[in-house]
Biopython code that builds the backbone (N, CA, C, O; Angstrom):
import numpy as np
from Bio.PDB.StructureBuilder import StructureBuilder

atoms = [
    (1, "MET", "N", (-15.115, -28.044, -5.082)),
    (1, "MET", "CA", (-15.439, -26.663, -5.417)),
    (1, "MET", "C", (-14.484, -25.748, -4.647)),
    (1, "MET", "O", (-14.434, -25.792, -3.418)),
    (2, "GLN", "N", (-13.734, -24.927, -5.368)),
    (2, "GLN", "CA", (-12.706, -24.113, -4.732)),
    (2, "GLN", "C", (-13.267, -22.869, -4.035)),
    (2, "GLN", "O", (-12.788, -22.498, -2.964)),
    (3, "PHE", "N", (-14.260, -22.232, -4.619)),
    (3, "PHE", "CA", (-14.824, -21.005, -4.047)),
    (3, "PHE", "C", (-16.349, -21.145, -3.940)),
    (3, "PHE", "O", (-17.079, -20.537, -4.722)),
    (4, "PRO", "N", (-16.829, -21.934, -2.986)),
    (4, "PRO", "CA", (-18.267, -22.222, -2.916)),
    (4, "PRO", "C", (-19.131, -21.001, -2.639)),
    (4, "PRO", "O", (-20.259, -20.930, -3.126)),
    (5, "ASN", "N", (-18.639, -20.048, -1.879)),
    (5, "ASN", "CA", (-19.453, -18.873, -1.548)),
    (5, "ASN", "C", (-19.573, -17.925, -2.731)),
    (5, "ASN", "O", (-20.618, -17.305, -2.924)),
    (6, "ILE", "N", (-18.513, -17.806, -3.525)),
    (6, "ILE", "CA", (-18.590, -17.007, -4.754)),
    (6, "ILE", "C", (-19.582, -17.655, -5.707)),
    (6, "ILE", "O", (-20.425, -16.972, -6.289)),
    (7, "GLU", "N", (-19.485, -18.975, -5.868)),
    (7, "GLU", "CA", (-20.397, -19.686, -6.764)),
    (7, "GLU", "C", (-21.850, -19.536, -6.318)),
    (7, "GLU", "O", (-22.734, -19.298, -7.141)),
    (8, "SER", "N", (-22.092, -19.674, -5.029)),
    (8, "SER", "CA", (-23.446, -19.538, -4.494)),
    (8, "SER", "C", (-23.992, -18.130, -4.712)),
    (8, "SER", "O", (-25.151, -17.961, -5.089)),
    (9, "LEU", "N", (-23.157, -17.124, -4.475)),
    (9, "LEU", "CA", (-23.576, -15.734, -4.675)),
    (9, "LEU", "C", (-23.965, -15.499, -6.130)),
    (9, "LEU", "O", (-25.003, -14.896, -6.404)),
    (10, "ILE", "N", (-23.149, -15.964, -7.057)),
    (10, "ILE", "CA", (-23.427, -15.773, -8.478)),
    (10, "ILE", "C", (-24.683, -16.539, -8.889)),
    (10, "ILE", "O", (-25.479, -16.044, -9.687)),
    (11, "ASP", "N", (-24.863, -17.748, -8.346)),
    (11, "ASP", "CA", (-26.069, -18.530, -8.643)),
    (11, "ASP", "C", (-27.339, -17.831, -8.177)),
    (11, "ASP", "O", (-28.417, -18.067, -8.723)),
    (12, "CYS", "N", (-27.214, -16.970, -7.165)),
    (12, "CYS", "CA", (-28.377, -16.235, -6.630)),
    (12, "CYS", "C", (-28.445, -14.822, -7.190)),
    (12, "CYS", "O", (-28.953, -13.914, -6.534)),
    (13, "ASP", "N", (-27.930, -14.636, -8.411)),
    (13, "ASP", "CA", (-27.960, -13.354, -9.118)),
    (13, "ASP", "C", (-27.078, -12.281, -8.502)),
    (13, "ASP", "O", (-27.305, -11.095, -8.738)),
    (14, "GLY", "N", (-26.082, -12.667, -7.720)),
    (14, "GLY", "CA", (-25.088, -11.714, -7.247)),
    (14, "GLY", "C", (-23.971, -11.626, -8.260)),
    (14, "GLY", "O", (-24.027, -12.248, -9.321)),
    (15, "GLN", "N", (-22.956, -10.849, -7.930)),
    (15, "GLN", "CA", (-21.820, -10.711, -8.836)),
    (15, "GLN", "C", (-20.565, -10.354, -8.079)),
    (15, "GLN", "O", (-20.612, -9.845, -6.960)),
    (16, "ILE", "N", (-19.435, -10.633, -8.715)),
    (16, "ILE", "CA", (-18.153, -10.166, -8.198)),
    (16, "ILE", "C", (-17.452, -9.401, -9.313)),
    (16, "ILE", "O", (-17.694, -9.637, -10.496)),
    (17, "SER", "N", (-16.586, -8.488, -8.916)),
    (17, "SER", "CA", (-15.763, -7.729, -9.854)),
    (17, "SER", "C", (-14.371, -7.624, -9.269)),
    (17, "SER", "O", (-14.207, -7.430, -8.065)),
    (18, "ILE", "N", (-13.372, -7.752, -10.121)),
    (18, "ILE", "CA", (-11.984, -7.565, -9.713)),
    (18, "ILE", "C", (-11.335, -6.679, -10.750)),
    (18, "ILE", "O", (-11.436, -6.930, -11.951)),
    (19, "GLY", "N", (-10.667, -5.639, -10.278)),
    (19, "GLY", "CA", (-9.998, -4.740, -11.207)),
    (19, "GLY", "C", (-9.104, -3.772, -10.474)),
    (19, "GLY", "O", (-9.068, -3.734, -9.244)),
    (20, "ASN", "N", (-8.383, -2.991, -11.251)),
    (20, "ASN", "CA", (-7.480, -1.991, -10.706)),
    (20, "ASN", "C", (-8.205, -0.655, -10.661)),
    (20, "ASN", "O", (-8.619, -0.132, -11.696)),
    (21, "ILE", "N", (-8.356, -0.113, -9.481)),
    (21, "ILE", "CA", (-9.037, 1.169, -9.303)),
    (21, "ILE", "C", (-8.051, 2.145, -8.682)),
    (21, "ILE", "O", (-7.691, 2.026, -7.511)),
    (22, "HIS", "N", (-7.624, 3.106, -9.478)),
    (22, "HIS", "CA", (-6.656, 4.111, -9.029)),
    (22, "HIS", "C", (-7.276, 4.969, -7.942)),
    (22, "HIS", "O", (-8.431, 5.357, -8.121)),
    (23, "PRO", "N", (-6.662, 5.292, -6.885)),
    (23, "PRO", "CA", (-5.280, 5.016, -6.485)),
    (23, "PRO", "C", (-5.162, 3.791, -5.572)),
    (23, "PRO", "O", (-4.102, 3.569, -4.987)),
    (24, "ASN", "N", (-6.212, 3.004, -5.438)),
    (24, "ASN", "CA", (-6.237, 1.908, -4.472)),
    (24, "ASN", "C", (-5.539, 0.640, -4.940)),
    (24, "ASN", "O", (-5.188, -0.194, -4.106)),
    (25, "GLY", "N", (-5.329, 0.465, -6.217)),
    (25, "GLY", "CA", (-4.750, -0.768, -6.736)),
    (25, "GLY", "C", (-5.830, -1.780, -7.029)),
    (25, "GLY", "O", (-6.964, -1.412, -7.338)),
    (26, "SER", "N", (-5.492, -3.052, -6.935)),
    (26, "SER", "CA", (-6.455, -4.111, -7.239)),
    (26, "SER", "C", (-7.509, -4.212, -6.140)),
    (26, "SER", "O", (-7.197, -4.248, -4.950)),
    (27, "ILE", "N", (-8.755, -4.255, -6.574)),
    (27, "ILE", "CA", (-9.905, -4.301, -5.672)),
    (27, "ILE", "C", (-10.801, -5.466, -6.089)),
    (27, "ILE", "O", (-11.015, -5.695, -7.280)),
    (28, "ALA", "N", (-11.321, -6.197, -5.109)),
    (28, "ALA", "CA", (-12.317, -7.242, -5.357)),
    (28, "ALA", "C", (-13.606, -6.828, -4.645)),
    (28, "ALA", "O", (-13.591, -6.489, -3.462)),
    (29, "VAL", "N", (-14.713, -6.861, -5.375)),
    (29, "VAL", "CA", (-16.008, -6.438, -4.841)),
    (29, "VAL", "C", (-17.021, -7.550, -5.074)),
    (29, "VAL", "O", (-17.038, -8.181, -6.130)),
    (30, "ALA", "N", (-17.862, -7.779, -4.074)),
    (30, "ALA", "CA", (-18.964, -8.736, -4.204)),
    (30, "ALA", "C", (-20.248, -8.051, -3.768)),
    (30, "ALA", "O", (-20.285, -7.360, -2.750)),
    (31, "ASN", "N", (-21.297, -8.252, -4.551)),
    (31, "ASN", "CA", (-22.584, -7.690, -4.162)),
    (31, "ASN", "C", (-23.708, -8.627, -4.552)),
    (31, "ASN", "O", (-23.602, -9.402, -5.502)),
    (32, "ASP", "N", (-24.806, -8.533, -3.778)),
    (32, "ASP", "CA", (-26.017, -9.250, -4.145)),
    (32, "ASP", "C", (-26.878, -8.290, -4.948)),
    (32, "ASP", "O", (-26.375, -7.276, -5.430)),
    (33, "GLN", "N", (-28.143, -8.580, -5.102)),
    (33, "GLN", "CA", (-29.007, -7.729, -5.912)),
    (33, "GLN", "C", (-29.248, -6.353, -5.297)),
    (33, "GLN", "O", (-29.647, -5.424, -5.999)),
    (34, "GLU", "N", (-29.009, -6.215, -3.993)),
    (34, "GLU", "CA", (-29.339, -4.974, -3.316)),
    (34, "GLU", "C", (-28.170, -4.272, -2.644)),
    (34, "GLU", "O", (-28.167, -3.046, -2.543)),
    (35, "ASN", "N", (-27.174, -5.026, -2.181)),
    (35, "ASN", "CA", (-26.135, -4.448, -1.335)),
    (35, "ASN", "C", (-24.738, -4.901, -1.722)),
    (35, "ASN", "O", (-24.540, -5.997, -2.244)),
    (36, "THR", "N", (-23.782, -4.034, -1.454)),
    (36, "THR", "CA", (-22.387, -4.431, -1.539)),
    (36, "THR", "C", (-22.063, -5.202, -0.266)),
    (36, "THR", "O", (-22.299, -4.718, 0.841)),
    (37, "LEU", "N", (-21.525, -6.400, -0.432)),
    (37, "LEU", "CA", (-21.214, -7.268, 0.701)),
    (37, "LEU", "C", (-19.757, -7.188, 1.112)),
    (37, "LEU", "O", (-19.437, -7.270, 2.298)),
    (38, "VAL", "N", (-18.867, -7.027, 0.134)),
    (38, "VAL", "CA", (-17.431, -7.092, 0.387)),
    (38, "VAL", "C", (-16.704, -6.156, -0.567)),
    (38, "VAL", "O", (-17.031, -6.078, -1.751)),
    (39, "MET", "N", (-15.705, -5.441, -0.032)),
    (39, "MET", "CA", (-14.764, -4.665, -0.835)),
    (39, "MET", "C", (-13.377, -4.907, -0.245)),
    (39, "MET", "O", (-13.084, -4.475, 0.870)),
    (40, "LEU", "N", (-12.529, -5.599, -1.000)),
    (40, "LEU", "CA", (-11.187, -5.942, -0.518)),
    (40, "LEU", "C", (-10.124, -5.264, -1.361)),
    (40, "LEU", "O", (-10.255, -5.162, -2.580)),
    (41, "LYS", "N", (-9.065, -4.800, -0.701)),
    (41, "LYS", "CA", (-7.864, -4.322, -1.377)),
    (41, "LYS", "C", (-6.873, -5.470, -1.447)),
    (41, "LYS", "O", (-6.674, -6.196, -0.474)),
    (42, "SER", "N", (-6.264, -5.623, -2.594)),
    (42, "SER", "CA", (-5.237, -6.641, -2.720)),
    (42, "SER", "C", (-4.040, -6.262, -1.859)),
    (42, "SER", "O", (-3.616, -5.107, -1.837)),
    (43, "ARG", "N", (-3.508, -7.238, -1.158)),
    (43, "ARG", "CA", (-2.338, -7.027, -0.310)),
    (43, "ARG", "C", (-1.069, -7.089, -1.159)),
    (43, "ARG", "O", (-1.078, -7.678, -2.240)),
    (44, "PRO", "N", (0.022, -6.489, -0.681)),
    (44, "PRO", "CA", (1.274, -6.572, -1.446)),
    (44, "PRO", "C", (1.646, -8.034, -1.700)),
    (44, "PRO", "O", (1.602, -8.867, -0.795)),
    (45, "ASP", "N", (2.006, -8.323, -2.926)),
    (45, "ASP", "CA", (2.429, -9.661, -3.355)),
    (45, "ASP", "C", (1.331, -10.720, -3.241)),
    (45, "ASP", "O", (1.633, -11.913, -3.291)),
    (46, "GLU", "N", (0.074, -10.319, -3.089)),
    (46, "GLU", "CA", (-1.034, -11.275, -3.015)),
    (46, "GLU", "C", (-1.430, -11.689, -4.435)),
    (46, "GLU", "O", (-1.621, -10.836, -5.303)),
    (47, "SER", "N", (-1.551, -12.988, -4.667)),
    (47, "SER", "CA", (-1.963, -13.482, -5.979)),
    (47, "SER", "C", (-3.476, -13.328, -6.136)),
    (47, "SER", "O", (-4.198, -13.107, -5.163)),
    (48, "ILE", "N", (-3.929, -13.447, -7.362)),
    (48, "ILE", "CA", (-5.368, -13.387, -7.626)),
    (48, "ILE", "C", (-6.089, -14.534, -6.905)),
    (48, "ILE", "O", (-7.180, -14.339, -6.369)),
    (49, "LEU", "N", (-5.492, -15.712, -6.892)),
    (49, "LEU", "CA", (-6.115, -16.840, -6.185)),
    (49, "LEU", "C", (-6.236, -16.568, -4.686)),
    (49, "LEU", "O", (-7.235, -16.931, -4.066)),
    (50, "GLU", "N", (-5.231, -15.937, -4.114)),
    (50, "GLU", "CA", (-5.292, -15.600, -2.693)),
    (50, "GLU", "C", (-6.369, -14.549, -2.448)),
    (50, "GLU", "O", (-7.102, -14.629, -1.461)),
    (51, "LEU", "N", (-6.468, -13.571, -3.336)),
    (51, "LEU", "CA", (-7.505, -12.547, -3.212)),
    (51, "LEU", "C", (-8.893, -13.181, -3.350)),
    (51, "LEU", "O", (-9.804, -12.848, -2.593)),
    (52, "LEU", "N", (-9.052, -14.083, -4.305)),
    (52, "LEU", "CA", (-10.336, -14.776, -4.464)),
    (52, "LEU", "C", (-10.680, -15.609, -3.233)),
    (52, "LEU", "O", (-11.846, -15.694, -2.845)),
    (53, "SER", "N", (-9.683, -16.216, -2.626)),
    (53, "SER", "CA", (-9.915, -17.000, -1.414)),
    (53, "SER", "C", (-10.404, -16.102, -0.278)),
    (53, "SER", "O", (-11.347, -16.450, 0.432)),
    (54, "ARG", "N", (-9.761, -14.947, -0.111)),
    (54, "ARG", "CA", (-10.219, -14.004, 0.929)),
    (54, "ARG", "C", (-11.620, -13.492, 0.617)),
    (54, "ARG", "O", (-12.437, -13.313, 1.520)),
    (55, "LEU", "N", (-11.894, -13.256, -0.669)),
    (55, "LEU", "CA", (-13.222, -12.798, -1.077)),
    (55, "LEU", "C", (-14.268, -13.854, -0.742)),
    (55, "LEU", "O", (-15.336, -13.529, -0.224)),
    (56, "ASP", "N", (-13.968, -15.106, -1.034)),
    (56, "ASP", "CA", (-14.890, -16.191, -0.734)),
    (56, "ASP", "C", (-15.187, -16.250, 0.764)),
    (56, "ASP", "O", (-16.341, -16.415, 1.160)),
    (57, "GLN", "N", (-14.164, -16.118, 1.592)),
    (57, "GLN", "CA", (-14.346, -16.152, 3.050)),
    (57, "GLN", "C", (-15.168, -14.953, 3.531)),
    (57, "GLN", "O", (-16.022, -15.092, 4.406)),
    (58, "ALA", "N", (-14.906, -13.777, 2.954)),
    (58, "ALA", "CA", (-15.637, -12.576, 3.364)),
    (58, "ALA", "C", (-17.104, -12.641, 2.935)),
    (58, "ALA", "O", (-17.979, -12.136, 3.640)),
    (59, "ILE", "N", (-17.375, -13.258, 1.790)),
    (59, "ILE", "CA", (-18.768, -13.443, 1.359)),
    (59, "ILE", "C", (-19.497, -14.319, 2.363)),
    (59, "ILE", "O", (-20.644, -14.042, 2.716)),
    (60, "GLU", "N", (-18.843, -15.369, 2.822)),
    (60, "GLU", "CA", (-19.458, -16.241, 3.828)),
    (60, "GLU", "C", (-19.792, -15.453, 5.095)),
    (60, "GLU", "O", (-20.878, -15.616, 5.651)),
    (61, "LEU", "N", (-18.877, -14.604, 5.557)),
    (61, "LEU", "CA", (-19.141, -13.773, 6.737)),
    (61, "LEU", "C", (-20.342, -12.855, 6.509)),
    (61, "LEU", "O", (-21.172, -12.672, 7.400)),
    (62, "ALA", "N", (-20.425, -12.284, 5.318)),
    (62, "ALA", "CA", (-21.525, -11.368, 5.014)),
    (62, "ALA", "C", (-22.872, -12.090, 4.997)),
    (62, "ALA", "O", (-23.865, -11.577, 5.512)),
    (63, "ILE", "N", (-22.897, -13.266, 4.410)),
    (63, "ILE", "CA", (-24.163, -13.994, 4.284)),
    (63, "ILE", "C", (-24.561, -14.663, 5.596)),
    (63, "ILE", "O", (-25.719, -14.591, 6.008)),
    (64, "GLU", "N", (-23.608, -15.307, 6.243)),
    (64, "GLU", "CA", (-23.914, -16.069, 7.461)),
    (64, "GLU", "C", (-24.063, -15.178, 8.701)),
    (64, "GLU", "O", (-24.968, -15.384, 9.510)),
    (65, "ASP", "N", (-23.178, -14.192, 8.847)),
    (65, "ASP", "CA", (-23.118, -13.402, 10.085)),
    (65, "ASP", "C", (-23.436, -11.919, 9.897)),
    (65, "ASP", "O", (-23.363, -11.138, 10.846)),
    (66, "GLU", "N", (-23.794, -11.532, 8.656)),
    (66, "GLU", "CA", (-24.108, -10.131, 8.336)),
    (66, "GLU", "C", (-22.951, -9.190, 8.667)),
    (66, "GLU", "O", (-23.170, -8.058, 9.099)),
    (67, "ILE", "N", (-21.722, -9.660, 8.463)),
    (67, "ILE", "CA", (-20.524, -8.843, 8.668)),
    (67, "ILE", "C", (-20.051, -8.362, 7.305)),
    (67, "ILE", "O", (-19.621, -9.164, 6.476)),
    (68, "ILE", "N", (-20.129, -7.063, 7.070)),
    (68, "ILE", "CA", (-19.712, -6.460, 5.809)),
    (68, "ILE", "C", (-18.234, -6.063, 5.934)),
    (68, "ILE", "O", (-17.843, -5.382, 6.882)),
    (69, "THR", "N", (-17.430, -6.495, 4.972)),
    (69, "THR", "CA", (-16.009, -6.177, 4.965)),
    (69, "THR", "C", (-15.762, -5.091, 3.926)),
    (69, "THR", "O", (-16.070, -5.268, 2.748)),
    (70, "ASP", "N", (-15.203, -3.964, 4.367)),
    (70, "ASP", "CA", (-14.885, -2.851, 3.463)),
    (70, "ASP", "C", (-13.473, -2.366, 3.756)),
    (70, "ASP", "O", (-13.258, -1.596, 4.692)),
    (71, "GLU", "N", (-12.523, -2.810, 2.967)),
    (71, "GLU", "CA", (-11.131, -2.383, 3.125)),
    (71, "GLU", "C", (-10.829, -1.149, 2.276)),
    (71, "GLU", "O", (-9.729, -0.603, 2.358)),
    (72, "VAL", "N", (-11.771, -0.708, 1.476)),
    (72, "VAL", "CA", (-11.547, 0.416, 0.573)),
    (72, "VAL", "C", (-11.936, 1.731, 1.231)),
    (72, "VAL", "O", (-11.187, 2.704, 1.152)),
    (73, "ASN", "N", (-13.085, 1.776, 1.872)),
    (73, "ASN", "CA", (-13.603, 3.017, 2.441)),
    (73, "ASN", "C", (-13.380, 3.145, 3.951)),
    (73, "ASN", "O", (-13.856, 4.098, 4.568)),
    (74, "SER", "N", (-12.670, 2.207, 4.537)),
    (74, "SER", "CA", (-12.507, 2.255, 5.998)),
    (74, "SER", "C", (-11.351, 3.137, 6.402)),
    (74, "SER", "O", (-11.076, 3.287, 7.593)),
]
sb = StructureBuilder()
sb.init_structure("model")
sb.init_model(0)
sb.init_chain("A")
sb.init_seg("    ")
for serial, (resi, resn, name, xyz) in enumerate(atoms, 1):
    if name == "N":
        sb.init_residue(resn, " ", resi, " ")
    sb.init_atom(name, np.array(xyz, "f"), 0.0, 1.0, " ", f" {name:<3s}", serial, name[0])
structure = sb.get_structure()
C-alpha cells in the first residue's frame, strides 16, 4: 500500500482534494468529518506523487500526534 494514511482517512469517511487554487498554485487538502487536518502547497518541481507522499505523512502526524499542517494560511 503506497499511501496507507490517505487510504485509512478515506475509509473513515474523510477526504482529500488536490487542485490549483489561485494565487497559491497546487494545493492538497485532507479533512475528516469535522476538521481540516492538512493543507499543503506544492513545492517547485514537486510531482503529484511527491505531494501525495507528503500529504500521507502529514495525515499521519495529524491523526497520531494531533499536529495540523497548514502551509496555505501560515
